C-alpha positions in Angstrom: 11.4 10.7 28.4 9.6 7.8 27.1 8.6 7.7 23.3 5.2 5.8 23.1 6.0 2.8 20.2 4.0 3.6 16.8 3.5 1.6 13.7 5.6 3.5 11.8 8.7 2.9 14.3 11.6 1.0 12.0 10.5 3.5 9.2 14.0 5.6 9.7 15.4 3.2 6.7 13.1 4.3 4.2 13.7 7.0 2.5 10.0 8.0 1.9 9.7 8.4 5.8 13.2 9.7 6.5 12.4 13.3 6.3 9.2 13.1 8.0 9.1 14.8 11.6 7.7 13.5 14.7 4.6 15.5 14.3 3.8 14.1 10.6 5.1 10.6 11.8 1.8 11.0 14.2 -0.6 11.8 11.4 -0.1 9.2 9.1 0.4 6.5 12.1 -3.6 5.6 12.2 -3.2 4.4 8.7 0.6 2.4 9.0 0.2 -1.3 9.8 3.1 -3.8 10.5 3.0 -7.5 8.8 5.8 -9.8 10.1 6.9 -12.2 7.9 8.4 -16.1 8.8 10.7 -17.4 5.8 8.4 -18.8 2.9 5.5 -16.6 3.5 3.7 -14.8 1.0 3.0 -10.9 1.2 1.8 -10.9 -2.9 0.7 -13.3 -5.0 1.2 -13.0 -8.6 -2.5 -11.4 -10.1 -3.6 -10.6 -6.6 -5.0 -7.0 -6.4 -3.9 -5.1 -3.0 -5.2 -2.4 -1.3 -1.7 -1.2 0.7 1.8 -0.4 0.0 4.1 -2.5 1.6 8.2 -1.6 2.9 10.4 -3.5 3.7 11.7 -2.3 7.3 14.3 -5.8 8.7 15.0 -8.7 6.8 14.7 -9.5 3.1 11.7 -10.2 0.2 12.0 -11.6 -2.6 10.0 -11.7 -5.6 9.2 -15.0 -7.1 7.6 -15.8 -10.6 6.5 -19.4 -11.8 7.3 -20.5 -15.0 5.3 -22.7 -17.3 6.6 -25.9 -15.5 5.5 -24.6 -12.0 9.4 -24.1 -10.9 10.1 -20.6 -8.9 12.4 -18.4 -10.5 13.8 -15.2 -8.0 13.3 -12.3 -10.0 14.3 -9.6 -7.5 15.0 -9.1 -3.9 13.8 -6.5 -1.4 15.6 -5.1 1.4 15.0 -2.2 4.0 16.0 0.8 2.8 
């Protein structure tokens, strides 16, 4: 039987979604989206307000802070899981 792809596919490595069964995933699917970023893309900038939460399902994101001289420093890295 072929399973239809949903926005929550690929979240099995995210602890928040891991415990959900297929019925639960179907219920939240309308509220979940996928964002694909290329290297160097910005998901949030410091000071931005956001109306969504983000989970890394593949690859890695870096949290970057700029100092007084506008130099960037990596303060954290996030990866799937």
